N, C-alpha and C positions, 0 to 999 in steps of 0.2 A: 517466663515471658521473654521474648527476644529483646536483647539489649539494643540501645540505639546505635549506630554505626560502626555502623551504628555505634556502639562503643566497642565493638569487636569482641564482646563477651561470649554469649551463647550462639548467636547466629553465625559466627565465624567458624563454628564446628559443623555447620550444615553443608551438605553436598547434594546438589540437585542436577538432574539430567534434563536437558531441553532438546526435544526432537524437532528437526526442521525438515520441511519438504524441499524438493529440488528447486533451484532458481534463486536469483538474487533478491527478488521481491519478497520471498519468504525468509531467506537466510538473514537479510539485513535486520529486520525487527527482532529476530531471535538473538542475534549478536548484541544488539543494543540492550535488550533485556539482561543478557548475561553480564555485560559490562556494568550495567547499573547495579545488579546484585552484588558484584564484586566491589565496586567503588563505594557504595553507600551502606552496604550491609555486611561486607566481609564474607559473603557466601561463595563457595566454590561451585562452579558450573562446568559440566561436561556437555558440550554441544554435539549431538549426533546429527550428521548431515546425510540425508539420503541422496545418493548421486545416480546419475545415468551415464551411459557410455560417453555422451557429449554433454558437459556441463560448463559451457564457457562463461556463463554469467557469474559463477562463483569466483572467477579470477578477479572480478571487480571489487570484491569484498575485502576490506583491509583486515589484517590479523588482529586478534584481540589486544586491547590496550593493556590489560593486566594478564600476562601470560602465566603467572603463578596461580591465579584463581580461575582463569577461563581456559579450558582446553577444547580444541576442535578436533573431532574424529570424523573423517569422511568414511562412511560405510562403503563396502564394495558395491559397484554399480548393479542396479537391478535391470533385468531385461524383461520387458512386457511385449516384445515384438509378436509373440504368438497369441497375444490376447487382444490386440488392437488391429484396426485397419485404417486407411486414410480418412474415413469418416468419423472416427472416434473423437469425441469432444474432449476439451482440455481437462475439465473436472473429472471425467471418467479416467483419463490417463493418469492424473495425479493420484486419484484414489487407488487405482490398480498398482501404481508404483509403491505407494505407502503400504498397501496390503501385502505385496510381495516382500517388502522390507521388514515385516514384523519378525520373522525368524532372525534376521540380522541384528535387529534392535535387541532382541532377547539375548542373543549370544554376547553382544557388546556389554550389556548390563551385567550379565553373569560373570564376565571376565574381568570386571573392574576390581582393582586392588582395594579400593575404598568403597564400602557399601553406600549406595545412594539413599538419601532420605526422602526424596520425592521425585516424581516424574512429571514434567510439563511437556505437552504436545501442542504443536500448532494445529490450525484448522483441519488440515487434511490428514493428520496423524492420529485421529481419535481411535482407530482400531488398535493402536498400541497401548491404550489405557489398560487393556487386559493384562499387560505385562506388569504393571504396578500392582495389580491384584495378586498376581503370582508371587511377587517379591514382598508383598505386604507393606507397601509404602503408599503415602498419599499421592493422588493423581489430579492434575489440573490441566485445563485447556487454556491455551493462550490465543485469544481472538485478536488477530493483528488488523482487524477492520473495525467498523463502528459497532456501537451497542445496538443501533437500529438494525444492522445486518444480522447481528446475533439474535435479536428478537424475531426477525423473519425466519431465520434458520430453524430455531427451536419450535416456532409456531406453525411452520409449513405442514407438518404432518396433520395438524388440525384442519388447516385449509384444504388439504388433500381430501379429507373426509367430507367437508362442507360443500365444496365447489365441484361442479361437473364441467367437463370441457376444458379448453385452454384458458389459462389465466389472462393472457393478452386479449382475449375476447370478452372479458368481463365488462359490463357497462359502467360499473362504479369502482371506487377504490377498494383495495384489499385491507380489511380492518385487522389490526393487531392490538390486543388488549393494552390500553394505557399508552399506546405509542402513536406516532404520526402514521396515518394510513399510507399505503404504497400505491401509486398509480400502476395499473397493469403494465404499461409500457416500460416502467422503470424496474421491474422485477429483475432479480439476478439471472444470469445466463441459464443456469440449469432449469429455471422455471419457465423458460420460453417455449419448451416443447416437452409436454408431460409424457410423450411416448418414447423419449430418448433415454438411454441408460444413465446419462449424467443426472437426470431428474431423480431416478431411483437412488443413485449414489448420494445425492444431496439430501433426500429424505432420511436415508440411513445415517448420514453424518449428523443431522440435526437431532436425531434420537440419541445417538452416542454421546453428544454433549451433555445430556442430562445424567449420565452415569459417573460424572467426575465429582471431586470434592469441592471444586470452585472453578470459576472462570475469570481469567484476567483479560481485561479489555483495554486496548490502547486508545483511551479516550479520557475525558474529564467532564465534570459537572457543567462547566460553562459551555461546553460544546453540545452535550446531550442530556441535559437535566431531566427532561420529560421521560425519556426512555429508561434512564437509570432509576428514576423514581418508580417506574412501572415494575422493574425487577424487584424492588424492595417492598412495594405497597399494593400493587394490583393483584387481587386474589386469583383472577383467571390466569395471569401470567405466572404467578408463583405456583399454581397447580401444574403448569407445564414444565417449569424449570425450578426445581427445589434448591440446587446448589447456589451459594451466594455468588454474586457478580462483583468483581473488584475493578473499579476504574484505576488504572495505573499509569495513565498517559498525561500529557502527550510525550511518548518516547520517540525521539528522532536521532538521526546520526549527528554526531558533533562535526563541526567544521574542521578541516585539516589544519595542522599548525601553520601559522603564518610563515612566509618565506618560500613556500613551494611555488614553483612557476606554473600558473594555470593559464591556458592559452588566451581566453577572452579578457583577462583582468586588466591588461594594459589598456585595451580599448575602452573597457567599462570605466576605468579611472578618469577618462577624459570626457565622460558624458555627464550632463546635469543630473542632480538627484531626482529619482523617481521618474525618469524619462524613457526607460528602456523596457520593452516587453520581452520576457523570456518565454520561448516556445519550445516545449518538449513533451513528448507523449509516452515516456517511459520505455522500458526495455522491450516491451511487446507492442508498442504503438506504431504500427506501420500503416500509413495512409494509402489509399488507392492512388493511381497515377493522376486521375482526374481531380481528386481532392487535393493532392499536392500542388497541382497547377493553380487551382482556385485559391488555395491558401497563400501561395506566393503572390498572386495578383492582389489579394486582399491586403497583405502586408505592404506591398508597394503602393497601393492606392491610399492607404491610411496615412502615409508619410510619417509614421512613427518609427523611432529607433527600435531595433530588435536584435536579439541573439536567438538563433534557431538551431536546435539540435536536430539535424535532418537525417533521415534514413531513406535508402532506396525504396521506392514503392513496390518494386517487383524483384524477383530473383535475378541475379546477374547485373545488378546496378553497380554504380561506382563504389569502390572500396577505399579503405584508408590509404593504401599504397598509391592508388590513382590520384587521390586528393593531394597527398604529400608531393608527388612527383610533378603534378601539373598545376594545381591551385587555380588562381585566377589568370589574368593575362590572356595569352594566346589560346589557352585551352578552355576559356570560359564557355564557349559554345558547346563543346563536348560535355562539360560539366552540367550545363543547363539540360542537355539531352538526357543524360543518365538519371538525373533527379526530376525530370519532367517539369522543369521550371520554365517560365515564359522566356522567350528569346531575349537575350541581353539583360536578364534579371540581375546577374552579378554586377555588371557595369552600372546599371541604373540605381542600384541600392548600395554601392560600395561605400558611400559616405553616411548611410543611415543604419546599416546592420551588418552582422557577420554570421556566417554559417559554421557550425561545428559538426563534422561528420560522425554520425552514429551515437556519440556519447559526450556528455559534459559533466563537470563536477557541480552537480545541482545544488547541494547545500551551500557551497561557497558563492555560487552565482546568485542564488536567492537572497543571501545575506548582504550582497553588495548594495550600497546606498543608491546607486543609479537605477536599480531595478524597481519599476513601478507597477508591474503586472506580470501575471503568469498564465499563459495558455497551456492547459494541462489536461491529460486524460482522466484526472481525478482519482488515480490510485490513492489509497489511504496514506501510504508512506509519503507520497508527494504532497498530498493535501496538508498533512500535518507540518511538513517542512515549509510549506508556503505560509500557513497560519502562524507558526512560531517565528517566521521572519517578518510578519506584518504585511504580507503582499496579497492584494486581492487577485481574483482569478477570472479567466474566461474558461468556463467548464466545457470540456470537450470529451464526454464519456465514450468509451469504445467497447468495453467488454466487462465481464465479471459483475461486481457490484457497483461499478463506477456510475451507473445511471442514478442509483440511490444516493451516492455521495454527492453527485451534482445537484440533486433535488435538495439535499440538506444544506449545501453551500448557498444556493440561491434563495430558497424559500424560508429556511429557518435561521441561518446565520447571516444572511445578507452581505456576503463578501464575494459574490460572483455573478456574472451574467452568462447566459448560455444561448445557443441557437434556438430558433423557434421550433425546429424539427430536429430530432436526434440525428447526429452524424452517422449513426448506424443504419438509419432509414433512407437517407438521401444525401447527395453531395451538397454541402453548404456552399452557397455561391459567394463570389468575391465581394459583392455589394454588402451582404450581411456580415461577412468577416470584417470588412472595413468599418461598418457601423459599430460592431462589438468592440473592436480595437479602439476606435475613437471614443466610444462611451467610457471605456475603462480608463483610458489615458488622458482624456481631455475634459470630459463633461462633468457636471455637478453630481450626477449619479455615480460616476466613477470615484469622485472625491469622497462621497459618502461611504462607498465600499472600502476605500482606503482608510478612512477614519475607523470604520468598524473593524477592519483587519488589524489595525494598531491596537484597538481595545482588546481584541482576542489574543494578540501577542502578549499583552500585559497580563491578562487573566491566565493564559497558559503558563506563564512563568510562575505565577502565584500557585497554580495547581500542582506544582512540583511537591509542595508540602503535603497535600492531600494524597498524591500518588505515593509518597513515602509512607504515609500512615496506612494506606491500603496494603502495601507490600509488607509492612510490619505485622499486620493482622495475619496475612498468609503465612509468614515465617513463624509466627507464634504458634499457629495451628500445627505446622509441620513439626516444630520443636516439641510441642505437647505430645504428639503421637509418637515421636521418637522416644520420649521418656517412658 
């Protein structure tokens, strides 16, 4: 049995490989897992990162905190240019990248000086599970999203047999055994069009999940008790997914050490507690020009303080060099033009908000006491960072499984408000944005969401012990098979 940190006895002898898909959104939770294994269990991790010719997001990821126990190996770039065209969807591209990378992963595993004791793959790397079979080591899937997303993914092949036509045209909710039903309009992107290749890739991925020895999910009981119970107790769900599901969350990035200069912090330090709305839509969250304009108007009309991580709505917009060289002042009109902001927006809001071009240190900003709300795309990494900071949200889902995450936040957890119509279906007007911002920051409903967010922050902290126990079970199983 694996020792406690654990006590460094048997688990410190373990060596696991963790395979990451391209992009910061996938690499970040993988590195967080590797660092947790090192810090709490003394386990050595080799992180294999699938790269492309252009992988700029990886530069935003900090090096491992424990360089003795965590090693990062960037595999040679994969080229899928002959397999895709401009219409190829994101999930298809990721699956093709990970498929082309299987020989690279196999070679990297075979070349290691120290034999691996287990292979962990992220969501898109499930085709590499076959490598663990070849090397006769345990194999696990690391689900960096919700247990609800996992349930839909493994049950989708059943829905594929039961339902004809497009899911989005279904008159009722999609039923998943033992779980919250899914509104047709909230399904994950690959399920929006059953005729597209990414739907077939998604079905294949869900089936591949069932061939592992266990699935790690970055969630906890207080966030998804019903779904986790379904994996353990619902016979229909157990018939679909036999491997055990281990809640190991919430795993989030730690804040950077104090003393680092972070651009908005001086301004935030001068604001009242809970008075600032943080607006950020993640690395892939680019709004249309019309939506960027409406959002700016909504923030201005709300008269609430804000920090907005802003991105050019279209190619050829303002870049960091432009912002640094010109900033506010005489170039404010040019800046408004490039970012499709209302005329004079910078001047009119200079005492109530600040703009950060393209990127902001999200964990540190959310943890600041002046932050009272978070307008977010509802990526699961960002969602967990908001919850563990005790910050309620304005849910603004854009792609992937974010619509499901938004539904969970609003309907189940009660820590968010969302637009009446999905932002992917129509432009959300300035009046509705103003209403949501004021609801979150001023009204009683917002206060209730803030109280609930604080409760979840407390329970998420307590969940660390359960997460530790889940990880100990996994490591015990790996250790037993090693012997």
